[in-house]
mmJSON file of the N, C-alpha and C atoms, coordinates in Angstrom:
{"data_MODEL":{"atom_site":{
"group_PDB":["ATOM","ATOM","ATOM","ATOM","ATOM","ATOM","ATOM","ATOM","ATOM","ATOM","ATOM","ATOM","ATOM","ATOM","ATOM","ATOM","ATOM","ATOM","ATOM","ATOM","ATOM","ATOM","ATOM","ATOM","ATOM","ATOM","ATOM","ATOM","ATOM","ATOM","ATOM","ATOM","ATOM","ATOM","ATOM","ATOM","ATOM","ATOM","ATOM","ATOM","ATOM","ATOM","ATOM","ATOM","ATOM","ATOM","ATOM","ATOM","ATOM","ATOM","ATOM","ATOM","ATOM","ATOM","ATOM","ATOM","ATOM","ATOM","ATOM","ATOM","ATOM","ATOM","ATOM","ATOM","ATOM","ATOM","ATOM","ATOM","ATOM","ATOM","ATOM","ATOM","ATOM","ATOM","ATOM","ATOM","ATOM","ATOM","ATOM","ATOM","ATOM","ATOM","ATOM","ATOM","ATOM","ATOM","ATOM","ATOM","ATOM","ATOM","ATOM","ATOM","ATOM","ATOM","ATOM","ATOM","ATOM","ATOM","ATOM","ATOM","ATOM","ATOM","ATOM","ATOM","ATOM","ATOM","ATOM","ATOM","ATOM","ATOM","ATOM","ATOM","ATOM","ATOM","ATOM","ATOM","ATOM","ATOM","ATOM","ATOM","ATOM","ATOM","ATOM","ATOM","ATOM","ATOM","ATOM","ATOM","ATOM","ATOM","ATOM","ATOM","ATOM","ATOM","ATOM","ATOM","ATOM","ATOM","ATOM","ATOM","ATOM","ATOM","ATOM","ATOM","ATOM","ATOM","ATOM","ATOM","ATOM","ATOM","ATOM","ATOM","ATOM","ATOM","ATOM","ATOM","ATOM","ATOM","ATOM","ATOM","ATOM","ATOM","ATOM","ATOM","ATOM","ATOM","ATOM","ATOM","ATOM","ATOM","ATOM","ATOM","ATOM","ATOM","ATOM","ATOM","ATOM","ATOM","ATOM","ATOM","ATOM","ATOM","ATOM","ATOM","ATOM","ATOM","ATOM","ATOM","ATOM","ATOM","ATOM","ATOM","ATOM","ATOM","ATOM","ATOM","ATOM","ATOM","ATOM","ATOM","ATOM","ATOM","ATOM","ATOM","ATOM","ATOM","ATOM","ATOM","ATOM","ATOM","ATOM","ATOM","ATOM","ATOM","ATOM","ATOM","ATOM","ATOM","ATOM","ATOM","ATOM","ATOM"],
"id":[1,2,3,4,5,6,7,8,9,10,11,12,13,14,15,16,17,18,19,20,21,22,23,24,25,26,27,28,29,30,31,32,33,34,35,36,37,38,39,40,41,42,43,44,45,46,47,48,49,50,51,52,53,54,55,56,57,58,59,60,61,62,63,64,65,66,67,68,69,70,71,72,73,74,75,76,77,78,79,80,81,82,83,84,85,86,87,88,89,90,91,92,93,94,95,96,97,98,99,100,101,102,103,104,105,106,107,108,109,110,111,112,113,114,115,116,117,118,119,120,121,122,123,124,125,126,127,128,129,130,131,132,133,134,135,136,137,138,139,140,141,142,143,144,145,146,147,148,149,150,151,152,153,154,155,156,157,158,159,160,161,162,163,164,165,166,167,168,169,170,171,172,173,174,175,176,177,178,179,180,181,182,183,184,185,186,187,188,189,190,191,192,193,194,195,196,197,198,199,200,201,202,203,204,205,206,207,208,209,210,211,212,213,214,215,216,217,218,219,220,221,222],
"type_symbol":["N","C","C","N","C","C","N","C","C","N","C","C","N","C","C","N","C","C","N","C","C","N","C","C","N","C","C","N","C","C","N","C","C","N","C","C","N","C","C","N","C","C","N","C","C","N","C","C","N","C","C","N","C","C","N","C","C","N","C","C","N","C","C","N","C","C","N","C","C","N","C","C","N","C","C","N","C","C","N","C","C","N","C","C","N","C","C","N","C","C","N","C","C","N","C","C","N","C","C","N","C","C","N","C","C","N","C","C","N","C","C","N","C","C","N","C","C","N","C","C","N","C","C","N","C","C","N","C","C","N","C","C","N","C","C","N","C","C","N","C","C","N","C","C","N","C","C","N","C","C","N","C","C","N","C","C","N","C","C","N","C","C","N","C","C","N","C","C","N","C","C","N","C","C","N","C","C","N","C","C","N","C","C","N","C","C","N","C","C","N","C","C","N","C","C","N","C","C","N","C","C","N","C","C","N","C","C","N","C","C","N","C","C","N","C","C","N","C","C","N","C","C"],
"label_atom_id":["N","CA","C","N","CA","C","N","CA","C","N","CA","C","N","CA","C","N","CA","C","N","CA","C","N","CA","C","N","CA","C","N","CA","C","N","CA","C","N","CA","C","N","CA","C","N","CA","C","N","CA","C","N","CA","C","N","CA","C","N","CA","C","N","CA","C","N","CA","C","N","CA","C","N","CA","C","N","CA","C","N","CA","C","N","CA","C","N","CA","C","N","CA","C","N","CA","C","N","CA","C","N","CA","C","N","CA","C","N","CA","C","N","CA","C","N","CA","C","N","CA","C","N","CA","C","N","CA","C","N","CA","C","N","CA","C","N","CA","C","N","CA","C","N","CA","C","N","CA","C","N","CA","C","N","CA","C","N","CA","C","N","CA","C","N","CA","C","N","CA","C","N","CA","C","N","CA","C","N","CA","C","N","CA","C","N","CA","C","N","CA","C","N","CA","C","N","CA","C","N","CA","C","N","CA","C","N","CA","C","N","CA","C","N","CA","C","N","CA","C","N","CA","C","N","CA","C","N","CA","C","N","CA","C","N","CA","C","N","CA","C","N","CA","C","N","CA","C","N","CA","C","N","CA","C","N","CA","C"],
"label_alt_id":[null,null,null,null,null,null,null,null,null,null,null,null,null,null,null,null,null,null,null,null,null,null,null,null,null,null,null,null,null,null,null,null,null,null,null,null,null,null,null,null,null,null,null,null,null,null,null,null,null,null,null,null,null,null,null,null,null,null,null,null,null,null,null,null,null,null,null,null,null,null,null,null,null,null,null,null,null,null,null,null,null,null,null,null,null,null,null,null,null,null,null,null,null,null,null,null,null,null,null,null,null,null,null,null,null,null,null,null,null,null,null,null,null,null,null,null,null,null,null,null,null,null,null,null,null,null,null,null,null,null,null,null,null,null,null,null,null,null,null,null,null,null,null,null,null,null,null,null,null,null,null,null,null,null,null,null,null,null,null,null,null,null,null,null,null,null,null,null,null,null,null,null,null,null,null,null,null,null,null,null,null,null,null,null,null,null,null,null,null,null,null,null,null,null,null,null,null,null,null,null,null,null,null,null,null,null,null,null,null,null,null,null,null,null,null,null,null,null,null,null,null,null],
"label_comp_id":["MET","MET","MET","PHE","PHE","PHE","GLY","GLY","GLY","THR","THR","THR","THR","THR","THR","VAL","VAL","VAL","LYS","LYS","LYS","THR","THR","THR","GLU","GLU","GLU","GLU","GLU","GLU","VAL","VAL","VAL","LYS","LYS","LYS","ARG","ARG","ARG","TYR","TYR","TYR","ILE","ILE","ILE","ILE","ILE","ILE","MET","MET","MET","LYS","LYS","LYS","ARG","ARG","ARG","TYR","TYR","TYR","LYS","LYS","LYS","GLY","GLY","GLY","ASN","ASN","ASN","THR","THR","THR","HIS","HIS","HIS","PHE","PHE","PHE","TYR","TYR","TYR","THR","THR","THR","GLU","GLU","GLU","ARG","ARG","ARG","GLY","GLY","GLY","PHE","PHE","PHE","ASP","ASP","ASP","SER","SER","SER","ILE","ILE","ILE","THR","THR","THR","ASP","ASP","ASP","ALA","ALA","ALA","ASP","ASP","ASP","SER","SER","SER","TYR","TYR","TYR","ALA","ALA","ALA","THR","THR","THR","LEU","LEU","LEU","LEU","LEU","LEU","ARG","ARG","ARG","LYS","LYS","LYS","GLN","GLN","GLN","GLU","GLU","GLU","PRO","PRO","PRO","ASP","ASP","ASP","TYR","TYR","TYR","ILE","ILE","ILE","TRP","TRP","TRP","ALA","ALA","ALA","LEU","LEU","LEU","PHE","PHE","PHE","GLU","GLU","GLU","GLN","GLN","GLN","SER","SER","SER","LYS","LYS","LYS","VAL","VAL","VAL","TYR","TYR","TYR","ALA","ALA","ALA","ASN","ASN","ASN","GLY","GLY","GLY","LYS","LYS","LYS","ASP","ASP","ASP","ASN","ASN","ASN","ASN","ASN","ASN","ASP","ASP","ASP","GLY","GLY","GLY","LYS","LYS","LYS","LYS","LYS","LYS"],
"label_asym_id":["A","A","A","A","A","A","A","A","A","A","A","A","A","A","A","A","A","A","A","A","A","A","A","A","A","A","A","A","A","A","A","A","A","A","A","A","A","A","A","A","A","A","A","A","A","A","A","A","A","A","A","A","A","A","A","A","A","A","A","A","A","A","A","A","A","A","A","A","A","A","A","A","A","A","A","A","A","A","A","A","A","A","A","A","A","A","A","A","A","A","A","A","A","A","A","A","A","A","A","A","A","A","A","A","A","A","A","A","A","A","A","A","A","A","A","A","A","A","A","A","A","A","A","A","A","A","A","A","A","A","A","A","A","A","A","A","A","A","A","A","A","A","A","A","A","A","A","A","A","A","A","A","A","A","A","A","A","A","A","A","A","A","A","A","A","A","A","A","A","A","A","A","A","A","A","A","A","A","A","A","A","A","A","A","A","A","A","A","A","A","A","A","A","A","A","A","A","A","A","A","A","A","A","A","A","A","A","A","A","A","A","A","A","A","A","A","A","A","A","A","A","A"],
"label_entity_id":["1","1","1","1","1","1","1","1","1","1","1","1","1","1","1","1","1","1","1","1","1","1","1","1","1","1","1","1","1","1","1","1","1","1","1","1","1","1","1","1","1","1","1","1","1","1","1","1","1","1","1","1","1","1","1","1","1","1","1","1","1","1","1","1","1","1","1","1","1","1","1","1","1","1","1","1","1","1","1","1","1","1","1","1","1","1","1","1","1","1","1","1","1","1","1","1","1","1","1","1","1","1","1","1","1","1","1","1","1","1","1","1","1","1","1","1","1","1","1","1","1","1","1","1","1","1","1","1","1","1","1","1","1","1","1","1","1","1","1","1","1","1","1","1","1","1","1","1","1","1","1","1","1","1","1","1","1","1","1","1","1","1","1","1","1","1","1","1","1","1","1","1","1","1","1","1","1","1","1","1","1","1","1","1","1","1","1","1","1","1","1","1","1","1","1","1","1","1","1","1","1","1","1","1","1","1","1","1","1","1","1","1","1","1","1","1","1","1","1","1","1","1"],
"label_seq_id":[1,1,1,2,2,2,3,3,3,4,4,4,5,5,5,6,6,6,7,7,7,8,8,8,9,9,9,10,10,10,11,11,11,12,12,12,13,13,13,14,14,14,15,15,15,16,16,16,17,17,17,18,18,18,19,19,19,20,20,20,21,21,21,22,22,22,23,23,23,24,24,24,25,25,25,26,26,26,27,27,27,28,28,28,29,29,29,30,30,30,31,31,31,32,32,32,33,33,33,34,34,34,35,35,35,36,36,36,37,37,37,38,38,38,39,39,39,40,40,40,41,41,41,42,42,42,43,43,43,44,44,44,45,45,45,46,46,46,47,47,47,48,48,48,49,49,49,50,50,50,51,51,51,52,52,52,53,53,53,54,54,54,55,55,55,56,56,56,57,57,57,58,58,58,59,59,59,60,60,60,61,61,61,62,62,62,63,63,63,64,64,64,65,65,65,66,66,66,67,67,67,68,68,68,69,69,69,70,70,70,71,71,71,72,72,72,73,73,73,74,74,74],
"pdbx_PDB_ins_code":[null,null,null,null,null,null,null,null,null,null,null,null,null,null,null,null,null,null,null,null,null,null,null,null,null,null,null,null,null,null,null,null,null,null,null,null,null,null,null,null,null,null,null,null,null,null,null,null,null,null,null,null,null,null,null,null,null,null,null,null,null,null,null,null,null,null,null,null,null,null,null,null,null,null,null,null,null,null,null,null,null,null,null,null,null,null,null,null,null,null,null,null,null,null,null,null,null,null,null,null,null,null,null,null,null,null,null,null,null,null,null,null,null,null,null,null,null,null,null,null,null,null,null,null,null,null,null,null,null,null,null,null,null,null,null,null,null,null,null,null,null,null,null,null,null,null,null,null,null,null,null,null,null,null,null,null,null,null,null,null,null,null,null,null,null,null,null,null,null,null,null,null,null,null,null,null,null,null,null,null,null,null,null,null,null,null,null,null,null,null,null,null,null,null,null,null,null,null,null,null,null,null,null,null,null,null,null,null,null,null,null,null,null,null,null,null,null,null,null,null,null,null],
"Cartn_x":[-2.305,-1.754,-1.687,-2.513,-2.568,-1.468,-0.932,0.253,1.61,1.619,2.971,3.347,4.657,4.995,5.162,4.892,5.162,6.521,7.423,8.588,8.702,9.342,9.386,10.123,9.484,9.842,11.147,12.059,13.481,13.009,13.845,13.602,14.378,13.589,14.141,15.057,16.314,17.134,17.678,17.747,18.218,17.331,17.199,16.065,16.631,15.987,16.506,15.462,15.975,15.185,15.811,14.689,15.032,14.603,15.373,15.287,15.261,14.428,14.487,15.438,16.373,17.335,16.685,17.256,16.678,15.508,15.046,14.095,14.983,14.302,14.777,14.192,13.229,12.447,13.049,13.081,13.261,12.097,12.036,10.766,11.256,10.417,10.912,10.603,11.716,11.385,11.077,11.85,11.898,12.778,12.491,13.39,13.941,15.112,15.748,16.17,16.417,17.201,18.526,18.872,20.452,20.913,22.146,22.832,23.349,23.544,23.909,22.767,21.522,20.318,20.005,20.19,19.681,20.797,21.962,23.046,22.615,22.555,22.162,20.935,19.907,18.671,18.866,19.622,19.953,20.924,21.749,22.444,21.671,20.849,19.968,19.003,18.396,17.633,18.47,19.624,20.425,20.519,20.422,20.657,19.286,18.258,16.907,16.377,16.502,16.089,17.164,17.856,19.041,18.498,17.372,17.033,16.743,16.827,16.94,18.156,18.211,19.341,19.008,19.715,19.418,20.306,19.719,20.565,20.058,21.079,20.913,20.876,20.042,19.724,19.765,20.58,20.588,19.915,19.083,18.496,19.571,20.015,20.984,20.49,19.275,18.596,17.293,16.733,15.256,14.759,13.668,12.981,11.639,11.516,10.199,10.045,8.832,8.469,9.468,9.921,10.961,12.307,12.568,13.726,14.842,16.162,16.954,17.5,17.631,18.108,18.936,20.293,21.205,21.341,20.971,21.344,20.182,19.076,18.036,17.157,17.104,16.348,15.629,14.415,13.414,14.089],
"Cartn_y":[244.41,245.123,244.14,243.081,242.13,241.297,240.853,240.049,240.72,241.966,242.625,243.389,243.486,244.256,245.785,246.67,248.073,248.42,248.965,249.418,250.831,250.861,252.032,253.149,254.229,255.467,256.034,256.418,257.055,258.343,258.826,260.023,261.118,262.143,263.342,264.177,263.834,264.611,265.92,265.882,267.029,267.945,269.036,269.94,271.152,271.266,272.382,273.348,274.692,275.729,276.961,277.819,279.09,280.252,281.484,282.736,283.65,284.558,285.586,286.69,287.082,288.015,289.27,289.725,290.813,290.568,289.227,288.687,288.084,287.983,287.442,286.062,285.442,284.36,283.239,281.909,280.806,280.102,279.427,278.627,277.284,276.201,274.799,274.557,274.017,273.497,271.996,271.118,269.813,269.274,267.932,267.191,265.824,265.409,264.255,263.437,262.218,261.287,261.009,261.656,261.478,262.837,263.128,264.268,264.631,263.517,263.599,264.05,263.519,263.936,265.337,265.633,267.037,268.036,267.762,268.582,268.876,267.764,267.639,268.507,268.405,269.058,270.539,270.989,272.405,272.937,272.178,272.77,272.908,272.098,272.428,273.63,273.765,274.927,276.088,276.164,277.369,277.867,276.941,277.246,277.802,277.124,277.46,278.633,278.925,280.166,280.91,281.729,282.323,283.49,283.875,285.036,284.675,283.405,282.897,282.494,282.566,281.958,280.769,279.622,278.202,277.798,277.091,276.624,275.162,274.412,273.127,272.983,272.472,272.268,270.741,270.324,269.031,268.921,267.922,267.584,267.126,267.417,266.797,266.185,266.54,266.052,266.14,265.072,264.876,264.977,265.646,265.806,265.299,263.941,263.201,262.543,262.621,261.906,262.305,263.37,263.754,263.087,262.34,261.429,262.048,262.192,262.59,261.748,262.05,260.921,261.93,261.702,262.491,262.072,260.76,260.444,260.775,261.377,261.743,260.696,259.586,258.484,258.012,257.413,256.978,255.718],
"Cartn_z":[80.878,81.948,83.17,83.106,84.371,84.302,85.531,85.494,85.295,85.032,84.849,86.249,86.338,87.484,87.172,87.921,87.855,88.304,87.498,87.754,88.526,89.462,90.258,89.521,89.588,88.914,89.436,88.56,88.868,89.497,90.478,91.005,90.063,89.772,88.681,89.646,89.913,90.661,90.122,88.782,87.958,87.198,87.61,87.06,86.352,85.069,84.204,84.544,84.623,84.905,84.135,83.896,83.013,83.761,83.272,84.021,82.73,82.61,81.398,81.849,81.086,81.315,82.021,83.127,83.872,84.912,84.942,85.856,86.997,88.254,89.266,89.692,89.029,89.274,88.278,88.839,87.997,87.861,86.495,86.283,85.876,86.259,86.094,84.689,83.96,82.551,82.583,83.081,83.037,84.062,84.577,85.293,84.771,84.852,84.615,85.821,85.34,86.341,85.949,84.922,84.474,84.174,84.636,84.576,82.976,82.46,81.01,80.248,80.416,79.545,79.884,81.261,81.532,81.025,80.921,80.377,78.778,78.094,76.757,76.41,77.198,76.921,77.245,78.16,78.464,77.36,76.961,75.642,74.402,74.096,73.075,73.259,74.254,74.806,74.632,75.135,74.997,73.546,72.504,71.09,70.624,71.152,70.615,71.213,72.508,73.103,73.83,73.114,73.796,74.598,74.643,75.401,77.0,77.299,78.712,79.268,80.467,81.238,81.679,81.442,81.703,83.029,83.718,84.839,85.209,85.782,86.005,87.549,88.234,89.738,90.118,91.156,91.566,92.842,93.097,94.319,95.173,96.369,97.14,98.401,98.849,100.135,99.954,100.508,100.536,102.047,102.243,103.47,103.494,103.697,103.767,104.91,105.476,106.854,107.925,108.105,109.031,109.032,108.069,108.098,107.214,107.445,106.48,105.756,104.34,103.362,102.378,102.495,101.728,100.312,99.907,98.615,97.422,98.036,97.114,96.789,97.174,96.775,97.961,97.763,98.971,99.427],
"occupancy":[1.0,1.0,1.0,1.0,1.0,1.0,1.0,1.0,1.0,1.0,1.0,1.0,1.0,1.0,1.0,1.0,1.0,1.0,1.0,1.0,1.0,1.0,1.0,1.0,1.0,1.0,1.0,1.0,1.0,1.0,1.0,1.0,1.0,1.0,1.0,1.0,1.0,1.0,1.0,1.0,1.0,1.0,1.0,1.0,1.0,1.0,1.0,1.0,1.0,1.0,1.0,1.0,1.0,1.0,1.0,1.0,1.0,1.0,1.0,1.0,1.0,1.0,1.0,1.0,1.0,1.0,1.0,1.0,1.0,1.0,1.0,1.0,1.0,1.0,1.0,1.0,1.0,1.0,1.0,1.0,1.0,1.0,1.0,1.0,1.0,1.0,1.0,1.0,1.0,1.0,1.0,1.0,1.0,1.0,1.0,1.0,1.0,1.0,1.0,1.0,1.0,1.0,1.0,1.0,1.0,1.0,1.0,1.0,1.0,1.0,1.0,1.0,1.0,1.0,1.0,1.0,1.0,1.0,1.0,1.0,1.0,1.0,1.0,1.0,1.0,1.0,1.0,1.0,1.0,1.0,1.0,1.0,1.0,1.0,1.0,1.0,1.0,1.0,1.0,1.0,1.0,1.0,1.0,1.0,1.0,1.0,1.0,1.0,1.0,1.0,1.0,1.0,1.0,1.0,1.0,1.0,1.0,1.0,1.0,1.0,1.0,1.0,1.0,1.0,1.0,1.0,1.0,1.0,1.0,1.0,1.0,1.0,1.0,1.0,1.0,1.0,1.0,1.0,1.0,1.0,1.0,1.0,1.0,1.0,1.0,1.0,1.0,1.0,1.0,1.0,1.0,1.0,1.0,1.0,1.0,1.0,1.0,1.0,1.0,1.0,1.0,1.0,1.0,1.0,1.0,1.0,1.0,1.0,1.0,1.0,1.0,1.0,1.0,1.0,1.0,1.0,1.0,1.0,1.0,1.0,1.0,1.0],
"B_iso_or_equiv":[0.0,0.0,0.0,0.0,0.0,0.0,0.0,0.0,0.0,0.0,0.0,0.0,0.0,0.0,0.0,0.0,0.0,0.0,0.0,0.0,0.0,0.0,0.0,0.0,0.0,0.0,0.0,0.0,0.0,0.0,0.0,0.0,0.0,0.0,0.0,0.0,0.0,0.0,0.0,0.0,0.0,0.0,0.0,0.0,0.0,0.0,0.0,0.0,0.0,0.0,0.0,0.0,0.0,0.0,0.0,0.0,0.0,0.0,0.0,0.0,0.0,0.0,0.0,0.0,0.0,0.0,0.0,0.0,0.0,0.0,0.0,0.0,0.0,0.0,0.0,0.0,0.0,0.0,0.0,0.0,0.0,0.0,0.0,0.0,0.0,0.0,0.0,0.0,0.0,0.0,0.0,0.0,0.0,0.0,0.0,0.0,0.0,0.0,0.0,0.0,0.0,0.0,0.0,0.0,0.0,0.0,0.0,0.0,0.0,0.0,0.0,0.0,0.0,0.0,0.0,0.0,0.0,0.0,0.0,0.0,0.0,0.0,0.0,0.0,0.0,0.0,0.0,0.0,0.0,0.0,0.0,0.0,0.0,0.0,0.0,0.0,0.0,0.0,0.0,0.0,0.0,0.0,0.0,0.0,0.0,0.0,0.0,0.0,0.0,0.0,0.0,0.0,0.0,0.0,0.0,0.0,0.0,0.0,0.0,0.0,0.0,0.0,0.0,0.0,0.0,0.0,0.0,0.0,0.0,0.0,0.0,0.0,0.0,0.0,0.0,0.0,0.0,0.0,0.0,0.0,0.0,0.0,0.0,0.0,0.0,0.0,0.0,0.0,0.0,0.0,0.0,0.0,0.0,0.0,0.0,0.0,0.0,0.0,0.0,0.0,0.0,0.0,0.0,0.0,0.0,0.0,0.0,0.0,0.0,0.0,0.0,0.0,0.0,0.0,0.0,0.0,0.0,0.0,0.0,0.0,0.0,0.0],
"pdbx_formal_charge":[null,null,null,null,null,null,null,null,null,null,null,null,null,null,null,null,null,null,null,null,null,null,null,null,null,null,null,null,null,null,null,null,null,null,null,null,null,null,null,null,null,null,null,null,null,null,null,null,null,null,null,null,null,null,null,null,null,null,null,null,null,null,null,null,null,null,null,null,null,null,null,null,null,null,null,null,null,null,null,null,null,null,null,null,null,null,null,null,null,null,null,null,null,null,null,null,null,null,null,null,null,null,null,null,null,null,null,null,null,null,null,null,null,null,null,null,null,null,null,null,null,null,null,null,null,null,null,null,null,null,null,null,null,null,null,null,null,null,null,null,null,null,null,null,null,null,null,null,null,null,null,null,null,null,null,null,null,null,null,null,null,null,null,null,null,null,null,null,null,null,null,null,null,null,null,null,null,null,null,null,null,null,null,null,null,null,null,null,null,null,null,null,null,null,null,null,null,null,null,null,null,null,null,null,null,null,null,null,null,null,null,null,null,null,null,null,null,null,null,null,null,null],
"auth_seq_id":[1,1,1,2,2,2,3,3,3,4,4,4,5,5,5,6,6,6,7,7,7,8,8,8,9,9,9,10,10,10,11,11,11,12,12,12,13,13,13,14,14,14,15,15,15,16,16,16,17,17,17,18,18,18,19,19,19,20,20,20,21,21,21,22,22,22,23,23,23,24,24,24,25,25,25,26,26,26,27,27,27,28,28,28,29,29,29,30,30,30,31,31,31,32,32,32,33,33,33,34,34,34,35,35,35,36,36,36,37,37,37,38,38,38,39,39,39,40,40,40,41,41,41,42,42,42,43,43,43,44,44,44,45,45,45,46,46,46,47,47,47,48,48,48,49,49,49,50,50,50,51,51,51,52,52,52,53,53,53,54,54,54,55,55,55,56,56,56,57,57,57,58,58,58,59,59,59,60,60,60,61,61,61,62,62,62,63,63,63,64,64,64,65,65,65,66,66,66,67,67,67,68,68,68,69,69,69,70,70,70,71,71,71,72,72,72,73,73,73,74,74,74],
"auth_comp_id":["MET","MET","MET","PHE","PHE","PHE","GLY","GLY","GLY","THR","THR","THR","THR","THR","THR","VAL","VAL","VAL","LYS","LYS","LYS","THR","THR","THR","GLU","GLU","GLU","GLU","GLU","GLU","VAL","VAL","VAL","LYS","LYS","LYS","ARG","ARG","ARG","TYR","TYR","TYR","ILE","ILE","ILE","ILE","ILE","ILE","MET","MET","MET","LYS","LYS","LYS","ARG","ARG","ARG","TYR","TYR","TYR","LYS","LYS","LYS","GLY","GLY","GLY","ASN","ASN","ASN","THR","THR","THR","HIS","HIS","HIS","PHE","PHE","PHE","TYR","TYR","TYR","THR","THR","THR","GLU","GLU","GLU","ARG","ARG","ARG","GLY","GLY","GLY","PHE","PHE","PHE","ASP","ASP","ASP","SER","SER","SER","ILE","ILE","ILE","THR","THR","THR","ASP","ASP","ASP","ALA","ALA","ALA","ASP","ASP","ASP","SER","SER","SER","TYR","TYR","TYR","ALA","ALA","ALA","THR","THR","THR","LEU","LEU","LEU","LEU","LEU","LEU","ARG","ARG","ARG","LYS","LYS","LYS","GLN","GLN","GLN","GLU","GLU","GLU","PRO","PRO","PRO","ASP","ASP","ASP","TYR","TYR","TYR","ILE","ILE","ILE","TRP","TRP","TRP","ALA","ALA","ALA","LEU","LEU","LEU","PHE","PHE","PHE","GLU","GLU","GLU","GLN","GLN","GLN","SER","SER","SER","LYS","LYS","LYS","VAL","VAL","VAL","TYR","TYR","TYR","ALA","ALA","ALA","ASN","ASN","ASN","GLY","GLY","GLY","LYS","LYS","LYS","ASP","ASP","ASP","ASN","ASN","ASN","ASN","ASN","ASN","ASP","ASP","ASP","GLY","GLY","GLY","LYS","LYS","LYS","LYS","LYS","LYS"],
"auth_asym_id":["A","A","A","A","A","A","A","A","A","A","A","A","A","A","A","A","A","A","A","A","A","A","A","A","A","A","A","A","A","A","A","A","A","A","A","A","A","A","A","A","A","A","A","A","A","A","A","A","A","A","A","A","A","A","A","A","A","A","A","A","A","A","A","A","A","A","A","A","A","A","A","A","A","A","A","A","A","A","A","A","A","A","A","A","A","A","A","A","A","A","A","A","A","A","A","A","A","A","A","A","A","A","A","A","A","A","A","A","A","A","A","A","A","A","A","A","A","A","A","A","A","A","A","A","A","A","A","A","A","A","A","A","A","A","A","A","A","A","A","A","A","A","A","A","A","A","A","A","A","A","A","A","A","A","A","A","A","A","A","A","A","A","A","A","A","A","A","A","A","A","A","A","A","A","A","A","A","A","A","A","A","A","A","A","A","A","A","A","A","A","A","A","A","A","A","A","A","A","A","A","A","A","A","A","A","A","A","A","A","A","A","A","A","A","A","A","A","A","A","A","A","A"],
"auth_atom_id":["N","CA","C","N","CA","C","N","CA","C","N","CA","C","N","CA","C","N","CA","C","N","CA","C","N","CA","C","N","CA","C","N","CA","C","N","CA","C","N","CA","C","N","CA","C","N","CA","C","N","CA","C","N","CA","C","N","CA","C","N","CA","C","N","CA","C","N","CA","C","N","CA","C","N","CA","C","N","CA","C","N","CA","C","N","CA","C","N","CA","C","N","CA","C","N","CA","C","N","CA","C","N","CA","C","N","CA","C","N","CA","C","N","CA","C","N","CA","C","N","CA","C","N","CA","C","N","CA","C","N","CA","C","N","CA","C","N","CA","C","N","CA","C","N","CA","C","N","CA","C","N","CA","C","N","CA","C","N","CA","C","N","CA","C","N","CA","C","N","CA","C","N","CA","C","N","CA","C","N","CA","C","N","CA","C","N","CA","C","N","CA","C","N","CA","C","N","CA","C","N","CA","C","N","CA","C","N","CA","C","N","CA","C","N","CA","C","N","CA","C","N","CA","C","N","CA","C","N","CA","C","N","CA","C","N","CA","C","N","CA","C","N","CA","C","N","CA","C","N","CA","C","N","CA","C","N","CA","C"],
"pdbx_PDB_model_num":[1,1,1,1,1,1,1,1,1,1,1,1,1,1,1,1,1,1,1,1,1,1,1,1,1,1,1,1,1,1,1,1,1,1,1,1,1,1,1,1,1,1,1,1,1,1,1,1,1,1,1,1,1,1,1,1,1,1,1,1,1,1,1,1,1,1,1,1,1,1,1,1,1,1,1,1,1,1,1,1,1,1,1,1,1,1,1,1,1,1,1,1,1,1,1,1,1,1,1,1,1,1,1,1,1,1,1,1,1,1,1,1,1,1,1,1,1,1,1,1,1,1,1,1,1,1,1,1,1,1,1,1,1,1,1,1,1,1,1,1,1,1,1,1,1,1,1,1,1,1,1,1,1,1,1,1,1,1,1,1,1,1,1,1,1,1,1,1,1,1,1,1,1,1,1,1,1,1,1,1,1,1,1,1,1,1,1,1,1,1,1,1,1,1,1,1,1,1,1,1,1,1,1,1,1,1,1,1,1,1,1,1,1,1,1,1,1,1,1,1,1,1]
}}}
């Protein structure tokens, strides 16, 4: 590990969330840095767990240290 550079972690802007039918609360399932990966994951889960309602949320704005940042990246 010595002498290697640490790569900055990608921001997981796309969040897959689930909600049981008849419930009003969403629960976080997993986050992704690519919309393609998030969509593929949600498609697979829809087939495996049809009793849930699956949703894809996208982070559009970051509120960090009082500065507006519209692109979702630091």
